[in-house]
Backbone as CSV, one residue per row, in Angstrom:
resi,resn,N_x,N_y,N_z,CA_x,CA_y,CA_z,C_x,C_y,C_z
1,UNK,-79.103,38.207,-249.421,-78.007,37.714,-248.543,-76.634,38.721,-248.713
2,UNK,-76.467,38.686,-247.219,-75.261,39.421,-246.786,-74.032,38.669,-246.606
3,UNK,-72.863,39.381,-247.290,-71.700,38.778,-247.007,-71.447,39.128,-245.687
4,UNK,-70.855,38.010,-245.025,-70.070,38.144,-243.704,-68.733,38.557,-243.830
5,UNK,-67.996,39.722,-243.055,-66.801,40.098,-243.095,-65.706,38.973,-242.875
6,UNK,-64.984,39.036,-243.338,-63.678,38.201,-243.350,-63.261,38.402,-241.985
7,UNK,-62.639,37.508,-241.225,-61.990,37.138,-240.061,-60.924,38.393,-240.081
8,UNK,-59.883,38.434,-241.161,-58.837,39.644,-241.410,-59.464,40.865,-241.112
9,UNK,-60.520,41.186,-242.033,-61.352,42.568,-241.723,-61.850,42.684,-240.489
10,UNK,-62.408,41.805,-239.540,-62.964,42.255,-238.330,-61.843,42.458,-237.492
11,UNK,-60.653,41.550,-237.536,-59.386,41.771,-236.741,-59.182,43.288,-237.023
12,UNK,-58.875,43.481,-238.329,-58.076,44.854,-238.537,-59.207,46.052,-238.199
13,UNK,-60.497,45.963,-238.097,-61.301,46.816,-237.545,-61.141,46.981,-235.900
14,UNK,-61.414,45.836,-235.596,-60.910,45.787,-233.993,-59.883,46.534,-233.613
15,UNK,-58.482,46.219,-234.091,-57.418,46.887,-233.756,-57.356,48.524,-234.081
16,UNK,-58.117,48.855,-235.313,-58.230,50.168,-235.614,-59.296,50.832,-234.334
17,UNK,-60.043,50.236,-233.964,-60.822,50.691,-232.805,-59.854,51.136,-231.417
18,UNK,-59.551,50.000,-231.391,-58.790,50.069,-230.148,-57.506,51.183,-230.392
19,UNK,-56.995,51.254,-231.440,-55.981,52.196,-231.322,-56.466,53.480,-231.254
20,UNK,-57.562,53.854,-231.842,-58.386,55.118,-231.960,-58.777,55.474,-230.653
21,UNK,-59.401,54.490,-230.100,-59.813,54.872,-228.534,-58.536,55.090,-227.521
22,UNK,-57.684,54.208,-227.855,-56.439,54.437,-226.800,-56.026,55.823,-227.257
23,UNK,-55.506,56.333,-228.695,-55.429,57.706,-228.585,-56.229,58.740,-228.387
24,UNK,-57.525,58.695,-228.492,-58.398,59.484,-227.738,-58.173,59.852,-226.122
25,UNK,-58.129,58.746,-225.562,-57.904,58.518,-223.979,-56.668,59.014,-223.988
26,UNK,-55.639,59.055,-224.568,-54.268,59.516,-224.290,-54.657,61.109,-224.595
27,UNK,-55.036,61.640,-225.649,-55.122,62.992,-225.726,-56.011,63.859,-224.499
28,UNK,-57.170,63.006,-223.903,-57.906,63.641,-223.097,-57.144,63.870,-221.913
29,UNK,-56.216,62.496,-221.463,-55.393,62.524,-220.338,-54.358,63.642,-220.376
30,UNK,-53.676,63.756,-221.574,-52.636,64.968,-221.369,-53.547,66.196,-221.299
31,UNK,-54.711,66.777,-222.147,-55.438,67.682,-221.841,-55.615,68.044,-220.449
32,UNK,-56.170,66.777,-219.899,-56.269,67.013,-218.494,-55.199,67.532,-217.579
33,UNK,-54.037,67.022,-217.975,-52.993,67.096,-217.006,-52.488,68.408,-217.279
34,UNK,-52.637,68.923,-218.368,-52.038,70.387,-218.971,-53.052,71.629,-218.499
35,UNK,-54.237,71.118,-218.260,-55.109,72.247,-217.980,-55.739,72.387,-216.519
36,UNK,-55.571,71.111,-215.879,-56.058,71.029,-214.254,-54.666,69.934,-213.824
37,UNK,-53.734,70.564,-213.820,-52.193,69.492,-213.441,-52.817,69.072,-212.070
38,UNK,-53.118,70.018,-210.974,-53.260,69.543,-209.594,-54.305,68.972,-209.307
39,UNK,-55.560,69.321,-210.086,-56.762,68.088,-209.806,-56.534,66.946,-210.542
40,UNK,-55.762,66.882,-211.847,-55.440,65.419,-212.463,-54.480,64.753,-211.428
41,UNK,-53.576,65.420,-210.767,-52.620,64.689,-210.061,-53.391,64.301,-208.991
42,UNK,-54.418,64.855,-208.204,-55.018,64.347,-206.999,-56.065,63.289,-207.692
43,UNK,-56.275,63.066,-208.644,-57.383,61.848,-208.950,-56.129,60.575,-209.286
44,UNK,-55.020,60.875,-209.734,-54.259,59.903,-210.037,-53.783,59.329,-208.415
45,UNK,-53.478,60.440,-207.535,-53.287,59.729,-205.967,-54.449,59.173,-205.999
46,UNK,-55.722,59.605,-205.582,-56.854,58.893,-205.285,-56.954,57.493,-206.066
47,UNK,-56.505,57.162,-207.031,-56.447,55.811,-207.710,-55.444,54.911,-207.019
48,UNK,-54.385,55.642,-206.828,-53.377,54.774,-206.067,-53.830,54.402,-204.763
49,UNK,-54.399,55.177,-204.039,-55.055,55.326,-202.404,-56.300,53.959,-202.807
50,UNK,-57.037,53.969,-203.756,-58.019,52.931,-203.887,-57.188,51.605,-204.012
51,UNK,-55.991,51.642,-204.997,-55.486,50.254,-204.980,-54.793,49.972,-203.789
52,UNK,-54.277,50.829,-203.088,-53.651,50.341,-201.497,-54.409,49.794,-200.933
53,UNK,-55.762,50.257,-200.652,-56.815,49.946,-199.786,-57.104,48.460,-200.267
54,UNK,-57.443,48.484,-201.699,-57.829,46.830,-202.257,-56.839,45.969,-201.882
55,UNK,-55.251,46.432,-202.124,-54.454,45.596,-202.118,-53.986,45.114,-200.539
56,UNK,-54.523,46.112,-199.737,-54.508,45.919,-198.314,-55.423,44.705,-197.916
57,UNK,-56.766,44.849,-198.418,-57.609,44.058,-197.924,-57.283,42.422,-198.752
58,UNK,-56.563,42.361,-199.855,-56.270,41.322,-200.411,-55.353,40.612,-199.581
59,UNK,-54.179,41.306,-198.933,-52.825,40.869,-198.227,-53.561,40.327,-197.006
60,UNK,-54.427,41.246,-196.291,-54.992,40.719,-195.058,-55.895,39.496,-195.005
61,UNK,-56.702,39.700,-196.280,-57.639,38.150,-196.602,-56.444,37.011,-196.779
62,UNK,-55.182,37.176,-197.342,-54.479,36.408,-197.162,-53.995,35.667,-196.014
63,UNK,-53.655,36.563,-195.207,-53.044,36.110,-193.960,-54.239,35.433,-193.145
64,UNK,-55.476,35.723,-193.218,-56.647,35.452,-192.274,-56.896,34.063,-192.946
65,UNK,-57.070,33.994,-194.162,-57.953,32.741,-194.536,-57.247,31.672,-195.211
66,UNK,-55.660,32.041,-195.554,-54.648,30.704,-195.663,-54.451,29.993,-194.657
67,UNK,-54.805,28.739,-194.633,-54.413,27.942,-193.320,-53.497,27.129,-193.938
68,UNK,-52.927,27.199,-195.115,-51.698,26.149,-195.332,-50.314,27.022,-195.619
69,UNK,-50.725,28.380,-195.095,-49.343,28.950,-194.709,-48.876,28.923,-193.246
70,UNK,-47.491,29.171,-193.166,-47.147,28.861,-191.904,-47.694,30.514,-190.848
71,UNK,-47.192,30.240,-189.844,-47.700,31.503,-188.679,-47.127,32.693,-189.106
72,UNK,-45.777,32.891,-189.453,-45.035,34.121,-189.772,-45.557,34.690,-191.062
73,UNK,-45.894,33.793,-192.035,-46.158,34.220,-193.257,-47.608,35.086,-193.180
74,UNK,-48.596,34.312,-192.473,-49.595,34.886,-192.168,-49.818,36.252,-191.514
75,UNK,-49.039,36.187,-190.457,-48.990,37.474,-189.649,-48.402,38.676,-190.550
76,UNK,-47.309,38.203,-191.302,-46.655,39.046,-192.133,-47.796,39.612,-193.275
77,UNK,-48.347,38.799,-193.675,-49.555,39.168,-194.886,-50.701,39.880,-194.196
78,UNK,-50.962,39.955,-192.778,-52.054,40.665,-192.107,-51.246,42.212,-191.755
79,UNK,-49.880,42.195,-191.454,-49.426,43.241,-191.122,-49.323,44.354,-192.280
80,UNK,-48.641,43.230,-193.490,-48.725,44.309,-194.672,-50.105,44.729,-195.271
81,UNK,-50.978,43.807,-195.180,-52.675,44.459,-195.299,-52.951,45.480,-194.730
82,UNK,-52.601,45.731,-193.343,-53.160,46.633,-192.352,-52.181,48.123,-192.817
83,UNK,-51.091,47.914,-193.318,-50.218,48.933,-193.573,-50.501,49.657,-194.912
84,UNK,-50.885,48.841,-195.676,-51.535,49.380,-197.109,-52.913,49.919,-197.076
85,UNK,-53.815,49.565,-196.053,-55.269,50.106,-195.962,-54.839,51.497,-195.399
86,UNK,-53.824,51.561,-194.178,-53.561,52.502,-193.620,-53.080,53.707,-194.608
87,UNK,-52.361,53.384,-195.503,-51.802,54.193,-196.342,-52.688,54.824,-197.338
88,UNK,-53.790,53.860,-197.548,-54.594,54.368,-198.267,-55.611,55.256,-197.915
89,UNK,-55.734,54.939,-196.536,-56.714,56.071,-195.861,-56.241,57.275,-195.618
90,UNK,-54.768,57.322,-195.367,-54.340,58.383,-194.923,-54.140,59.374,-196.193
91,UNK,-53.767,58.822,-197.487,-53.678,59.474,-198.766,-54.987,60.045,-198.809
92,UNK,-56.299,59.240,-198.661,-57.720,59.752,-198.848,-57.779,61.281,-197.752
93,UNK,-57.271,61.204,-196.606,-57.445,62.170,-195.722,-57.007,63.330,-196.311
94,UNK,-55.940,63.535,-196.938,-55.861,64.862,-197.445,-54.948,64.741,-199.124
95,UNK,-55.735,64.514,-200.147,-55.204,64.091,-201.523,-54.258,65.014,-201.931
96,UNK,-54.797,66.373,-201.953,-53.524,67.447,-202.364,-52.086,67.342,-201.565
97,UNK,-51.948,67.190,-200.155,-50.632,66.983,-199.612,-50.217,65.367,-199.982
98,UNK,-50.682,64.530,-200.279,-50.409,63.297,-200.591,-49.778,63.523,-202.258
99,UNK,-50.483,64.049,-203.273,-49.996,64.095,-204.512,-48.764,64.897,-204.289
100,UNK,-48.447,66.004,-203.400,-47.226,66.723,-203.367,-46.249,65.884,-202.909
101,UNK,-46.558,65.102,-202.051,-45.379,64.215,-201.435,-45.013,63.183,-202.202
102,UNK,-46.180,62.347,-203.015,-45.677,61.627,-204.068,-45.072,62.302,-205.372
103,UNK,-45.273,63.452,-205.594,-44.369,64.064,-206.871,-43.277,64.482,-206.150
104,UNK,-43.015,64.698,-205.044,-41.701,65.117,-204.408,-40.856,63.767,-204.374
105,UNK,-41.513,62.702,-203.910,-40.806,61.279,-203.849,-40.221,60.907,-205.250
106,UNK,-41.365,61.129,-206.373,-40.764,60.523,-207.625,-39.886,61.641,-208.325
107,UNK,-39.558,62.840,-208.016,-38.670,63.661,-208.455,-37.372,63.228,-207.809
108,UNK,-37.309,63.001,-206.353,-36.083,62.496,-206.039,-35.705,61.165,-206.549
109,UNK,-36.680,60.381,-206.744,-36.303,59.111,-207.422,-35.845,59.127,-208.568
110,UNK,-36.219,59.874,-209.491,-35.898,60.084,-210.916,-34.508,60.808,-210.772
111,UNK,-34.413,61.632,-210.160,-33.203,62.449,-209.925,-32.216,61.398,-209.277
112,UNK,-32.327,60.487,-208.782,-30.896,59.608,-208.349,-30.805,58.618,-209.298
113,UNK,-32.008,58.079,-209.963,-31.805,57.399,-211.399,-31.075,58.027,-212.736
114,UNK,-31.094,59.202,-212.733,-30.563,60.098,-213.831,-28.964,60.264,-213.325
115,UNK,-28.766,60.232,-212.263,-27.202,60.403,-211.820,-26.699,59.175,-211.838
116,UNK,-27.220,58.180,-211.622,-26.673,56.792,-211.626,-26.582,56.527,-213.182
117,UNK,-27.607,56.908,-213.739,-27.682,56.491,-215.417,-26.416,57.203,-216.012
118,UNK,-26.246,58.666,-215.492,-24.965,59.461,-216.014,-23.785,58.752,-215.824
119,UNK,-23.570,58.268,-214.729,-22.091,57.539,-214.058,-22.404,56.527,-214.638
120,UNK,-23.337,55.493,-214.985,-22.965,54.189,-215.667,-22.714,54.678,-216.992
121,UNK,-23.195,55.518,-217.559,-22.623,55.749,-219.131,-21.221,56.126,-219.279
122,UNK,-20.875,56.978,-217.946,-19.323,57.008,-218.169,-18.561,55.987,-217.890
123,UNK,-19.014,55.091,-217.132,-18.506,53.578,-216.858,-18.356,52.783,-218.110
124,UNK,-19.045,52.996,-219.181,-19.017,52.235,-220.421,-18.166,53.114,-221.415
125,UNK,-17.695,54.204,-221.124,-17.027,54.774,-222.048,-16.128,54.205,-222.962
126,UNK,-15.397,53.186,-222.497,-14.513,52.696,-223.259,-15.049,51.588,-224.313
127,UNK,-16.254,51.256,-223.914,-16.769,50.391,-224.998,-17.782,50.750,-225.948
128,UNK,-18.206,52.486,-225.922,-18.900,53.195,-226.359,-18.470,53.442,-227.963
129,UNK,-19.409,53.268,-228.816,-19.072,53.358,-230.264,-18.826,54.922,-230.602
130,UNK,-19.833,55.760,-229.922,-19.633,57.041,-229.962,-19.286,57.900,-228.431
131,UNK,-18.077,58.216,-228.253,-17.561,58.537,-227.100,-18.338,60.085,-226.927
132,UNK,-18.046,60.767,-227.894,-18.536,62.133,-227.425,-19.942,62.396,-227.284
133,UNK,-20.976,61.409,-227.777,-22.433,61.030,-227.544,-22.666,60.662,-225.944
134,UNK,-21.829,59.684,-225.686,-21.884,59.062,-224.547,-21.211,60.117,-223.123
135,UNK,-20.540,60.761,-223.635,-20.362,61.916,-222.572,-21.041,62.910,-222.267
136,UNK,-21.681,63.408,-223.379,-22.720,64.379,-223.723,-23.906,64.181,-222.781
137,UNK,-24.279,62.752,-223.057,-25.347,62.105,-222.419,-25.349,61.973,-220.908
138,UNK,-24.070,61.682,-220.803,-23.681,61.361,-219.221,-23.821,62.636,-218.436
139,UNK,-23.201,63.742,-218.911,-23.151,65.168,-218.508,-24.703,65.695,-218.028
140,UNK,-25.131,65.369,-219.135,-26.566,66.048,-219.230,-27.519,65.041,-218.178
141,UNK,-27.443,64.007,-218.257,-28.284,62.978,-217.241,-27.849,63.224,-215.659
142,UNK,-26.705,63.583,-215.458,-25.999,63.774,-214.074,-26.684,65.039,-213.731
143,UNK,-26.447,66.114,-214.641,-27.006,67.654,-214.288,-28.368,67.662,-214.091
144,UNK,-29.161,67.024,-215.048,-30.579,66.856,-214.564,-31.115,66.317,-213.412
145,UNK,-29.991,65.097,-212.939,-30.299,64.360,-211.739,-30.257,65.259,-210.609
146,UNK,-28.989,66.322,-210.691,-28.654,67.058,-209.554,-29.783,67.995,-209.360
147,UNK,-30.027,68.425,-210.369,-31.316,69.490,-210.495,-32.511,69.205,-209.719
148,UNK,-32.901,67.957,-210.250,-33.986,67.259,-209.511,-33.724,67.048,-208.305
149,UNK,-32.741,66.844,-207.610,-32.529,66.341,-206.097,-32.686,67.686,-205.270
150,UNK,-32.016,68.747,-206.070,-32.359,70.107,-205.268,-33.668,70.735,-205.183
151,UNK,-34.478,70.564,-206.263,-35.642,70.837,-206.263,-36.683,69.689,-207.022
152,UNK,-36.841,68.414,-205.905,-37.589,67.559,-206.384,-38.996,67.909,-206.736
153,UNK,-39.663,68.955,-206.072,-41.250,69.113,-206.433,-41.092,69.988,-207.918
154,UNK,-40.261,70.761,-208.143,-40.470,71.472,-209.317,-40.102,70.829,-210.564
155,UNK,-38.976,69.925,-210.298,-38.936,68.801,-211.155,-40.052,68.201,-211.588
156,UNK,-40.692,67.460,-210.645,-41.635,66.892,-210.866,-42.893,67.249,-211.652
157,UNK,-43.187,68.703,-211.179,-44.115,69.433,-212.256,-43.840,69.596,-213.451
158,UNK,-42.463,69.698,-213.781,-42.057,69.844,-215.035,-42.276,68.523,-215.672
159,UNK,-41.655,67.521,-215.037,-41.821,66.195,-215.459,-43.517,65.764,-215.903
160,UNK,-44.270,66.019,-214.959,-45.994,66.169,-215.153,-46.364,66.723,-216.269
161,UNK,-46.011,68.107,-216.434,-46.118,68.488,-217.924,-45.949,67.974,-219.022
162,UNK,-44.755,67.582,-218.855,-43.884,66.857,-219.826,-44.753,65.742,-220.390
163,UNK,-45.377,64.770,-219.526,-45.867,63.626,-219.359,-47.285,64.254,-220.171
164,UNK,-47.995,65.130,-219.772,-49.176,65.845,-220.320,-49.015,66.257,-221.816
165,UNK,-48.172,66.897,-222.335,-47.801,66.949,-223.679,-47.131,65.757,-224.524
166,UNK,-46.579,64.889,-223.664,-46.054,63.531,-224.700,-47.432,62.723,-224.791
167,UNK,-48.339,62.625,-223.823,-49.648,62.132,-223.938,-50.419,62.545,-225.349
168,UNK,-50.550,63.611,-225.084,-51.005,64.495,-226.250,-50.336,64.099,-227.808
169,UNK,-49.314,64.060,-227.774,-48.382,63.956,-228.924,-48.829,62.414,-229.356
170,UNK,-48.445,61.595,-228.354,-48.594,60.170,-228.763,-50.119,59.762,-228.793
171,UNK,-50.983,60.545,-228.443,-52.477,60.275,-228.658,-52.710,60.391,-229.875
172,UNK,-52.417,61.584,-230.612,-52.908,61.982,-231.645,-52.032,60.943,-232.833
173,UNK,-50.715,60.791,-232.649,-50.059,59.623,-233.446,-50.868,58.230,-233.525
174,UNK,-51.382,57.942,-232.344,-52.080,56.609,-232.190,-53.537,56.774,-233.168
175,UNK,-54.131,58.106,-233.268,-55.130,58.248,-233.640,-55.015,58.184,-235.203
176,UNK,-53.803,58.717,-235.748,-53.616,58.732,-236.883,-53.223,57.378,-237.628
177,UNK,-52.843,56.398,-236.487,-52.362,55.136,-236.881,-53.736,54.457,-236.951
178,UNK,-54.843,54.607,-236.300,-55.940,53.852,-236.457,-56.606,53.939,-237.430
179,UNK,-56.511,55.404,-238.314,-57.147,55.703,-239.440,-56.204,54.719,-240.850
180,UNK,-54.988,54.840,-240.510,-54.159,54.096,-241.430,-53.939,52.687,-241.602
181,UNK,-54.337,52.155,-240.300,-53.912,50.881,-239.977,-54.514,49.813,-240.961
182,UNK,-54.076,48.867,-241.509,-54.609,47.936,-242.718,-54.994,48.369,-243.945
183,UNK,-54.811,49.784,-244.179,-55.028,50.308,-245.492,-53.911,50.349,-246.457
């Protein structure tokens, strides 16, 4: 006779497995980003391009086959679908250049967000429990945002490297969590 594992034990083992696999995948991703940053960025760009093509086909399909939608809605879905497919194809035509363009765009976007975040922090200074830390955060955020705006590609590269390091650190923590979960 074999004793069946309890539901709690099965659930705990499942969670431990998911935590461990997630941690290992995170460490692998982080290593790939640090060892082959350009190639990993191109793979991410390819995944985004695949998504764009699939989403484009779905939008076009909605426009073509949805008989209950009005004419402008159908045309809008078809046009959006065609644009998504074209974007995906253009991205695939030169993954390296598209990766650089995406990195530059994200660098600019993050720079703008950091500047706004700093300004918003300053606007809440009157309600802040720690005015010194609020001002410090706001100044650092605004400076970092301005630096990113003046060199968005360089900033995106630094952010990419930080993402790789962060993925490794979080992955290792996740693996330790997997071993200690439920004990």
